[in-house]
ChimeraX commands (.cxc) that place a marker at each C-alpha (Angstrom):
marker #1 position 56.43,44.07,23.26 radius 0.5
marker #1 position 59.77,45.64,22.59 radius 0.5
marker #1 position 61.09,46.61,26.02 radius 0.5
marker #1 position 57.61,46.50,27.62 radius 0.5
marker #1 position 56.06,43.40,29.17 radius 0.5
marker #1 position 53.08,42.01,27.30 radius 0.5
marker #1 position 50.25,39.92,28.68 radius 0.5
marker #1 position 47.17,38.81,26.80 radius 0.5
marker #1 position 43.96,39.25,28.70 radius 0.5
marker #1 position 40.58,37.81,27.87 radius 0.5
marker #1 position 37.61,39.14,29.83 radius 0.5
marker #1 position 35.53,36.58,31.70 radius 0.5
marker #1 position 31.77,36.16,31.30 radius 0.5
marker #1 position 30.88,38.47,34.19 radius 0.5
marker #1 position 33.14,41.22,32.84 radius 0.5
marker #1 position 31.58,40.90,29.39 radius 0.5
marker #1 position 28.08,41.08,30.90 radius 0.5
marker #1 position 29.06,44.23,32.79 radius 0.5
marker #1 position 30.62,45.74,29.68 radius 0.5
marker #1 position 27.49,44.96,27.66 radius 0.5
marker #1 position 25.34,46.73,30.25 radius 0.5
marker #1 position 27.56,49.75,30.97 radius 0.5
marker #1 position 29.35,50.35,27.64 radius 0.5
marker #1 position 27.16,48.72,25.02 radius 0.5
marker #1 position 28.88,50.35,22.01 radius 0.5
marker #1 position 32.30,49.17,23.24 radius 0.5
marker #1 position 30.88,45.68,23.83 radius 0.5
marker #1 position 29.50,45.54,20.26 radius 0.5
marker #1 position 32.88,46.66,18.89 radius 0.5
marker #1 position 34.66,43.98,20.92 radius 0.5
marker #1 position 32.29,41.26,19.65 radius 0.5
marker #1 position 32.73,42.44,16.05 radius 0.5
marker #1 position 36.50,42.46,16.41 radius 0.5
marker #1 position 36.62,38.97,17.94 radius 0.5
marker #1 position 34.36,37.53,15.24 radius 0.5
marker #1 position 36.61,38.94,12.53 radius 0.5
marker #1 position 39.67,37.66,14.37 radius 0.5
marker #1 position 38.35,34.10,14.29 radius 0.5
marker #1 position 37.26,34.45,10.67 radius 0.5
marker #1 position 40.79,35.57,9.81 radius 0.5
marker #1 position 42.24,32.56,11.66 radius 0.5
marker #1 position 39.99,30.21,9.72 radius 0.5
marker #1 position 40.81,31.80,6.38 radius 0.5
marker #1 position 44.56,32.05,6.95 radius 0.5
marker #1 position 45.25,28.85,8.87 radius 0.5
marker #1 position 45.15,29.60,12.57 radius 0.5
marker #1 position 48.08,29.56,14.94 radius 0.5
marker #1 position 50.39,27.27,12.98 radius 0.5
marker #1 position 53.07,29.92,12.86 radius 0.5
marker #1 position 52.36,32.77,15.21 radius 0.5
marker #1 position 54.30,35.35,13.20 radius 0.5
marker #1 position 52.32,34.48,10.06 radius 0.5
marker #1 position 49.07,34.57,12.02 radius 0.5
marker #1 position 49.84,38.00,13.40 radius 0.5
marker #1 position 50.82,39.28,9.96 radius 0.5
marker #1 position 47.63,37.83,8.46 radius 0.5
marker #1 position 45.58,39.49,11.20 radius 0.5
marker #1 position 47.30,42.83,10.65 radius 0.5
marker #1 position 46.69,42.59,6.89 radius 0.5
marker #1 position 43.05,41.69,7.50 radius 0.5
marker #1 position 42.42,44.30,10.18 radius 0.5
marker #1 position 44.29,47.32,8.85 radius 0.5
marker #1 position 42.85,47.97,5.43 radius 0.5
marker #1 position 45.57,50.44,4.49 radius 0.5
marker #1 position 48.03,47.58,4.09 radius 0.5
marker #1 position 48.40,46.41,0.49 radius 0.5
marker #1 position 47.51,42.77,1.08 radius 0.5
marker #1 position 44.29,43.28,3.04 radius 0.5
marker #1 position 41.75,40.85,1.60 radius 0.5
marker #1 position 38.80,42.38,-0.22 radius 0.5
marker #1 position 36.43,40.58,2.17 radius 0.5
marker #1 position 37.71,42.68,5.06 radius 0.5
marker #1 position 37.01,45.82,3.05 radius 0.5
marker #1 position 33.69,44.96,1.43 radius 0.5
marker #1 position 32.14,42.11,3.41 radius 0.5
marker #1 position 31.43,38.54,2.33 radius 0.5
marker #1 position 28.46,37.38,0.31 radius 0.5
marker #1 position 26.10,34.78,1.84 radius 0.5
marker #1 position 27.30,31.93,-0.39 radius 0.5
marker #1 position 30.92,32.48,0.62 radius 0.5
marker #1 position 29.98,32.62,4.31 radius 0.5
marker #1 position 28.13,29.30,4.10 radius 0.5
marker #1 position 31.02,27.71,2.15 radius 0.5
marker #1 position 33.54,28.96,4.69 radius 0.5
marker #1 position 31.44,27.62,7.58 radius 0.5
marker #1 position 31.32,24.18,5.94 radius 0.5
marker #1 position 35.05,24.16,5.16 radius 0.5
marker #1 position 36.05,25.07,8.71 radius 0.5
marker #1 position 33.33,23.17,10.58 radius 0.5
marker #1 position 32.01,26.28,12.32 radius 0.5
marker #1 position 28.35,26.04,11.38 radius 0.5
marker #1 position 25.32,27.24,13.29 radius 0.5
marker #1 position 24.37,25.06,16.26 radius 0.5
marker #1 position 20.79,23.94,16.91 radius 0.5
marker #1 position 20.34,22.98,20.57 radius 0.5
marker #1 position 18.97,19.50,21.11 radius 0.5
marker #1 position 17.93,20.10,24.73 radius 0.5
marker #1 position 17.24,22.96,27.13 radius 0.5
marker #1 position 20.41,24.57,28.46 radius 0.5
marker #1 position 19.94,27.33,31.00 radius 0.5
marker #1 position 18.55,30.41,29.28 radius 0.5
marker #1 position 18.51,28.60,25.92 radius 0.5
marker #1 position 15.74,26.24,24.89 radius 0.5
marker #1 position 15.66,23.18,22.69 radius 0.5
marker #1 position 15.60,24.24,19.04 radius 0.5
marker #1 position 17.32,27.60,19.64 radius 0.5
marker #1 position 19.93,28.38,17.01 radius 0.5
marker #1 position 23.32,29.71,18.05 radius 0.5
marker #1 position 24.72,31.54,15.04 radius 0.5
marker #1 position 28.29,30.99,13.91 radius 0.5
marker #1 position 30.66,33.93,14.26 radius 0.5
marker #1 position 31.12,33.73,10.49 radius 0.5
marker #1 position 27.87,35.64,9.95 radius 0.5
marker #1 position 29.71,38.76,11.16 radius 0.5
marker #1 position 31.62,38.72,7.86 radius 0.5
marker #1 position 28.55,40.09,6.04 radius 0.5
marker #1 position 29.73,43.56,6.97 radius 0.5
marker #1 position 33.24,44.94,6.58 radius 0.5
marker #1 position 35.16,45.86,9.69 radius 0.5
marker #1 position 33.81,49.27,10.64 radius 0.5
marker link #1:1,2 radius 0.2
marker link #1:2,3 radius 0.2
marker link #1:3,4 radius 0.2
marker link #1:4,5 radius 0.2
marker link #1:5,6 radius 0.2
marker link #1:6,7 radius 0.2
marker link #1:7,8 radius 0.2
marker link #1:8,9 radius 0.2
marker link #1:9,10 radius 0.2
marker link #1:10,11 radius 0.2
marker link #1:11,12 radius 0.2
marker link #1:12,13 radius 0.2
marker link #1:13,14 radius 0.2
marker link #1:14,15 radius 0.2
marker link #1:15,16 radius 0.2
marker link #1:16,17 radius 0.2
marker link #1:17,18 radius 0.2
marker link #1:18,19 radius 0.2
marker link #1:19,20 radius 0.2
marker link #1:20,21 radius 0.2
marker link #1:21,22 radius 0.2
marker link #1:22,23 radius 0.2
marker link #1:23,24 radius 0.2
marker link #1:24,25 radius 0.2
marker link #1:25,26 radius 0.2
marker link #1:26,27 radius 0.2
marker link #1:27,28 radius 0.2
marker link #1:28,29 radius 0.2
marker link #1:29,30 radius 0.2
marker link #1:30,31 radius 0.2
marker link #1:31,32 radius 0.2
marker link #1:32,33 radius 0.2
marker link #1:33,34 radius 0.2
marker link #1:34,35 radius 0.2
marker link #1:35,36 radius 0.2
marker link #1:36,37 radius 0.2
marker link #1:37,38 radius 0.2
marker link #1:38,39 radius 0.2
marker link #1:39,40 radius 0.2
marker link #1:40,41 radius 0.2
marker link #1:41,42 radius 0.2
marker link #1:42,43 radius 0.2
marker link #1:43,44 radius 0.2
marker link #1:44,45 radius 0.2
marker link #1:45,46 radius 0.2
marker link #1:46,47 radius 0.2
marker link #1:47,48 radius 0.2
marker link #1:48,49 radius 0.2
marker link #1:49,50 radius 0.2
marker link #1:50,51 radius 0.2
marker link #1:51,52 radius 0.2
marker link #1:52,53 radius 0.2
marker link #1:53,54 radius 0.2
marker link #1:54,55 radius 0.2
marker link #1:55,56 radius 0.2
marker link #1:56,57 radius 0.2
marker link #1:57,58 radius 0.2
marker link #1:58,59 radius 0.2
marker link #1:59,60 radius 0.2
marker link #1:60,61 radius 0.2
marker link #1:61,62 radius 0.2
marker link #1:62,63 radius 0.2
marker link #1:63,64 radius 0.2
marker link #1:64,65 radius 0.2
marker link #1:65,66 radius 0.2
marker link #1:66,67 radius 0.2
marker link #1:67,68 radius 0.2
marker link #1:68,69 radius 0.2
marker link #1:69,70 radius 0.2
marker link #1:70,71 radius 0.2
marker link #1:71,72 radius 0.2
marker link #1:72,73 radius 0.2
marker link #1:73,74 radius 0.2
marker link #1:74,75 radius 0.2
marker link #1:75,76 radius 0.2
marker link #1:76,77 radius 0.2
marker link #1:77,78 radius 0.2
marker link #1:78,79 radius 0.2
marker link #1:79,80 radius 0.2
marker link #1:80,81 radius 0.2
marker link #1:81,82 radius 0.2
marker link #1:82,83 radius 0.2
marker link #1:83,84 radius 0.2
marker link #1:84,85 radius 0.2
marker link #1:85,86 radius 0.2
marker link #1:86,87 radius 0.2
marker link #1:87,88 radius 0.2
marker link #1:88,89 radius 0.2
marker link #1:89,90 radius 0.2
marker link #1:90,91 radius 0.2
marker link #1:91,92 radius 0.2
marker link #1:92,93 radius 0.2
marker link #1:93,94 radius 0.2
marker link #1:94,95 radius 0.2
marker link #1:95,96 radius 0.2
marker link #1:96,97 radius 0.2
marker link #1:97,98 radius 0.2
marker link #1:98,99 radius 0.2
marker link #1:99,100 radius 0.2
marker link #1:100,101 radius 0.2
marker link #1:101,102 radius 0.2
marker link #1:102,103 radius 0.2
marker link #1:103,104 radius 0.2
marker link #1:104,105 radius 0.2
marker link #1:105,106 radius 0.2
marker link #1:106,107 radius 0.2
marker link #1:107,108 radius 0.2
marker link #1:108,109 radius 0.2
marker link #1:109,110 radius 0.2
marker link #1:110,111 radius 0.2
marker link #1:111,112 radius 0.2
marker link #1:112,113 radius 0.2
marker link #1:113,114 radius 0.2
marker link #1:114,115 radius 0.2
marker link #1:115,116 radius 0.2
marker link #1:116,117 radius 0.2
marker link #1:117,118 radius 0.2
marker link #1:118,119 radius 0.2
marker link #1:119,120 radius 0.2
view
């Protein structure tokens, strides 16, 4: 970025498990941030044009900017969350068979539920 090299880094499962155990507050913040990131991508159209995506994310994340959507400031209502999940095909998943630590019938919640609360 600018004159400095930039490399995106996504922690692997074992690093996230360690973070959750050792720095739980930081882990919760990371999860909240990633959920809102994906919500923003769904609302504003994903990675079609990276510069627009980054600008949309900045507007969504930094509430001091003029164009920050009200949802980022005040949270979404349940009806809007369910509508958004249908529109973007990111609904809750009900497991049809046992899968490791998860059992048949367990519900994996969509990241969209995080939108109930504004970014803290």
